[in-house]
C-alpha positions in Angstrom: 83.9 42.8 57.3 80.2 42.0 57.5 79.4 38.3 57.0 75.6 37.7 56.9 74.9 33.9 56.9 71.6 32.6 55.5 70.4 29.5 57.2 67.0 29.4 55.5 67.7 26.0 53.8 68.1 24.3 57.2 65.2 25.7 59.3 64.2 22.2 60.2 67.4 20.2 60.1 71.0 20.1 61.2 73.5 22.3 59.3 75.2 20.0 56.8 78.9 19.3 57.2 79.6 20.9 53.8 78.2 24.2 55.1 80.2 24.0 58.3 83.4 23.2 56.4 82.8 26.2 54.0 82.2 28.6 56.9 85.4 27.3 58.6 87.4 27.8 55.5 86.1 31.2 54.8 86.8 32.4 58.4 90.3 30.9 58.4 91.3 33.0 55.3 90.4 36.3 57.0 93.9 37.1 58.2 94.3 40.7 59.4 90.6 41.2 58.7 87.9 40.7 61.4 84.5 39.4 60.7 81.2 40.8 61.8 78.9 37.7 61.9 75.2 37.3 61.8 73.2 34.2 61.3 69.5 34.5 60.2 66.8 32.2 58.8 65.1 34.9 56.9 66.7 38.0 55.4 63.2 39.5 54.6 60.5 41.2 56.6 58.5 37.9 57.0 60.6 36.6 59.9 60.3 33.0 59.0 62.7 31.6 61.6 62.5 28.2 63.3 61.8 26.7 66.8 63.9 27.2 69.9 65.3 23.7 69.9 66.6 24.0 66.4 68.2 27.4 67.1 70.0 25.8 70.1 71.2 22.9 67.9 72.5 25.1 65.2 74.4 27.3 67.7 76.0 24.1 69.2 77.1 23.1 65.7 78.7 26.5 65.1 80.5 26.5 68.5 83.7 24.7 67.5 84.1 26.8 64.4 83.8 30.0 66.4 86.4 28.8 68.9 88.8 27.7 66.2 88.5 31.0 64.3 88.2 33.4 67.2 91.2 35.5 66.2 89.4 36.5 63.0 86.0 37.4 64.5 85.3 40.9 65.8 81.7 40.7 66.8 78.9 38.2 66.6 75.5 39.8 66.2 73.0 37.7 68.1 70.8 37.0 65.0 68.7 33.9 64.5 65.4 35.5 65.7 62.9 37.0 63.4 63.2 39.3 60.3 66.8 39.7 59.2 67.9 38.2 62.5 67.0 41.5 64.2 65.0 40.1 67.1 61.5 41.2 65.9 58.7 39.8 63.8 59.4 36.2 64.6 57.0 33.7 62.9 57.8 31.1 65.7 57.3 33.4 68.7 61.1 33.5 69.4 60.9 37.2 70.3 59.3 36.7 73.8 61.4 37.7 76.8 61.8 34.0 77.8 62.8 32.7 74.4 65.2 35.6 73.8 66.9 34.8 77.2 67.3 31.2 76.1 68.9 32.1 72.8 71.3 34.6 74.5 72.2 31.9 77.0 73.1 29.5 74.2 75.1 32.1 72.4 77.1 33.0 75.6 77.8 29.4 76.3 79.0 28.9 72.8 81.1 32.0 72.9 82.9 31.5 76.2 80.9 34.2 77.9 81.6 36.8 75.2 85.4 36.3 75.3 86.0 34.8 71.9 84.0 37.5 70.1 81.9 40.4 71.4 78.2 39.6 71.2 75.8 42.3 70.1 72.1 42.7 70.4 69.7 44.8 68.3 67.7 46.6 71.0 68.8 48.4 74.2 65.7 47.2 76.1 67.0 43.6 75.7 70.4 44.6 76.9 68.9 46.2 80.0 66.8 43.1 80.8 69.7 40.7 80.3 72.1 42.7 82.4 69.8 42.3 85.4 69.0 38.6 84.7 70.8 36.5 87.3 69.9 33.3 85.5 72.2 34.2 82.6 75.9 33.5 82.3 78.2 36.4 83.5 78.9 37.4 80.0 75.5 39.0 79.8 77.0 42.1 81.4 79.3 42.7 78.5 76.9 42.6 75.6 77.2 45.3 72.9 74.6 46.7 70.5 74.1 47.0 66.8 71.7 49.7 65.7 70.6 48.9 62.1 68.7 52.2 61.7 71.2 54.6 63.2 70.0 58.2 63.1 67.2 57.2 60.6 64.2 58.7 62.5 63.3 60.2 65.9 63.6 56.8 67.6 65.9 55.3 65.0 63.0 53.4 63.4 61.9 51.6 66.6 65.3 51.1 68.1 64.5 53.3 71.1 60.7 52.7 71.1 59.6 51.8 74.6 57.8 48.6 73.5 55.7 48.4 76.6 58.8 48.2 78.9 57.9 51.2 80.9 61.2 52.8 79.9 61.1 56.1 77.9 63.0 56.6 74.6 65.5 58.8 76.4 66.1 56.2 79.1 66.9 53.6 76.3 69.1 56.1 74.5 71.0 57.0 77.7 71.6 53.3 78.5 72.9 52.8 74.9 75.3 55.7 75.2 76.6 54.5 78.5 76.9 50.9 77.4 78.9 51.9 74.3 81.7 53.4 76.5 82.9 49.9 77.3 81.1 47.6 74.8 81.1 47.5 71.0 78.5 49.7 69.2 78.0 49.6 65.4 75.5 48.9 62.7 74.2 50.7 59.7 71.8 53.5 58.8 68.5 52.8 56.9 65.9 54.6 54.8 65.5 58.0 56.5 62.1 58.9 58.0 60.8 61.9 59.9 63.3 63.0 62.5 66.3 61.5 60.6 69.7 63.2 61.2 71.6 62.9 57.9 74.1 65.8 58.0 77.9 65.9 58.8 77.2 67.7 62.0 74.8 64.8 63.0 77.2 62.0 62.4 80.2 63.7 64.0 78.1 64.4 67.1 76.3 61.1 67.5 79.3 59.0 66.3 81.1 60.4 69.4 78.1 60.1 71.7 77.5 56.4 70.9 81.2 55.5 70.5 80.7 54.0 67.1 83.2 51.3 66.0 81.8 50.4 62.6 79.0 51.3 60.1 77.9 49.7 56.8 79.3 51.8 54.0 76.8 50.5 51.5 73.6 51.5 53.3 71.8 53.9 53.3 73.0 55.9 50.4 71.2 59.1 51.6 73.5 59.2 54.7 76.6 58.2 52.9 76.0 60.7 50.1 75.4 63.5 52.5 78.6 62.8 54.4 80.6 62.6 51.2 79.1 65.8 49.7 79.5 67.5 53.1 83.2 66.7 53.0 83.2 64.9 56.4 83.6 61.3 55.2 87.4 61.4 55.7 86.9 62.6 59.3 84.2 59.9 59.9 86.6 57.2 58.8 89.3 58.5 61.0 87.1 58.8 64.1 85.3 55.5 63.8 86.6 52.9 66.3 89.8 53.5 68.2 92.5 55.7 66.9 95.6 55.5 69.1 98.2 58.2 68.4 101.7 58.3 70.0 101.9 62.0 70.9 105.1 62.1 72.9 108.1 59.8 73.4 111.1 60.3 75.6 114.0 58.3 77.1 116.7 59.2 79.7 119.4 57.4 81.6 118.9 56.8 85.3 121.0 59.2 87.5 122.0 56.5 89.9 122.6 53.6 87.5 123.8 54.6 84.0 123.0 51.1 82.7 119.2 51.7 83.1 117.2 53.7 80.6 113.8 55.0 81.6 111.3 55.4 78.8 107.9 57.2 78.7 105.1 57.8 76.1 101.9 59.8 75.9 99.2 58.0 73.8 96.0 59.7 72.8 92.8 58.1 71.6 91.4 60.4 68.9 88.7 57.9 67.9 85.1 57.5 69.0 85.6 54.2 70.7 88.0 52.1 72.7 89.5 48.9 71.4 87.7 45.7 72.5 88.6 44.5 75.9 90.8 41.5 74.9 93.5 41.9 77.6 95.8 44.2 75.6 99.1 45.1 77.1 101.6 47.8 76.1 105.2 46.7 75.4 108.4 48.3 74.4 110.3 45.9 72.2 114.0 46.3 72.5 116.2 44.3 70.3 113.5 41.6 70.0 112.8 41.5 73.7 109.5 42.6 75.1 109.5 45.0 78.1 106.1 45.3 79.7 105.0 48.9 80.2 101.4 48.5 81.1 99.5 45.3 82.1 96.0 46.5 81.0 96.2 48.9 78.1 93.2 51.2 77.6 92.9 54.8 76.6 89.4 56.2 76.6 88.2 58.2 73.6 89.2 61.9 73.7 91.8 61.4 76.4 95.6 61.1 76.6 97.4 58.7 78.9 101.0 58.5 80.1 102.9 55.2 80.2 106.4 54.5 81.6 108.9 51.7 81.7 112.6 50.9 82.0 115.1 48.7 80.2 118.9 48.0 80.3 121.0 50.1 78.0 122.8 47.0 76.9 119.5 45.6 75.6 119.5 48.2 72.8 122.4 46.7 71.0 122.3 49.4 68.4 118.7 49.0 67.5 115.7 51.4 67.9 113.1 50.4 70.4 109.6 49.5 69.1 106.2 50.2 70.6 103.7 47.4 70.5 100.1 46.9 71.8 99.3 43.2 71.8 97.5 40.5 73.8 98.9 37.4 75.3 95.5 36.3 76.5 95.2 32.5 76.4 91.8 32.8 74.6 93.6 34.0 71.4 95.9 31.6 69.5 98.1 34.2 67.8 99.1 37.9 67.6 96.2 40.3 67.8 97.9 43.7 67.8 96.3 47.1 67.7 97.5 49.7 65.2 98.8 53.1 65.8 97.5 55.9 63.6 100.8 57.8 63.3 102.0 58.2 59.7 105.2 56.2 60.0 106.9 54.2 57.2 108.1 51.5 59.6 104.7 51.2 61.1 103.0 50.9 57.7 105.4 48.1 56.6 104.6 46.2 59.8 100.8 46.9 59.8 99.8 43.2 60.3 102.1 42.8 63.3 101.4 46.2 64.8 104.7 47.6 65.9 105.4 51.3 65.9 109.1 52.3 65.3 109.8 55.0 67.8 112.7 56.7 66.1 114.3 57.6 69.4 117.8 59.1 69.0 119.9 56.0 69.5 123.3 57.8 69.1 122.4 59.9 72.1 121.2 56.9 74.1 124.2 54.7 73.3 126.8 57.3 73.8 126.1 57.6 77.6 
């Protein structure tokens, strides 16, 4: 869920405690829904932001709220600078390379180096500069990107314009595509100009190329309307983000020790993107006990991966094993499971918790 936060009332003063309390309460209510945050001082083209010291102060004020509600935040768009918080047209000269580096340093420090929520920047040129900046915290290497004029012109309305960097538009695009393999890419379309790609074929191609995790459904209506009239909106919704599908499950008893049951699964990712790197692990839950199958779960888009594990036959106790992808990372205070896309009644009933009921033939397993 996109959460734009307007800080225009407090350009020259601290954020009031009443605002911080309201933000905290709003985020704390977002159970099973992840926020996409952006803070800006001006949601118009004027770019009336504030000075660097005030930005730093506001980020420091927001820091404990982000830490407290980290389970409910998907990405934090860098914001703060310029028009719409999109890092251009700053009335206070915040969009210089030096000032942008200072803002991203403050954001990374407040965000535990991008561990609590994935940070996103608006422009690929900034991503490239920060990746090679040794003075920034190590989290600068894991920044994602939000493109707020996705496919809307030849250079996506300036997104891939060289801007005096010496890099060509294609170099910037190539970097964005590569970066999106491992970092979160999303955004929205905007008013289409010359060179816009608005068809179903366009979104299905570029959605995969840029590993799109999310897009604004409300904007721009030209794109949304074309995808709906072209009968691809259902496919776009299915492909966006990760889409893990359990393709194959099997279990067999060990030939040497009849009390040991070996278990295997093939899991495909039919989505455009991978899940965020939050330390996910794959478990088989047998009679309430977790059996670790994979210590670092990840299936790249368009691929199928095999996983294997073992458990004792006595652990079953007449109950079907359950498949679960979850994180036990200390940076997260509660369950943060991924969902399987298989149409399964048990899975649907347990959607917030994430388990997938395997439906393995228990009579066969228990009769051995």
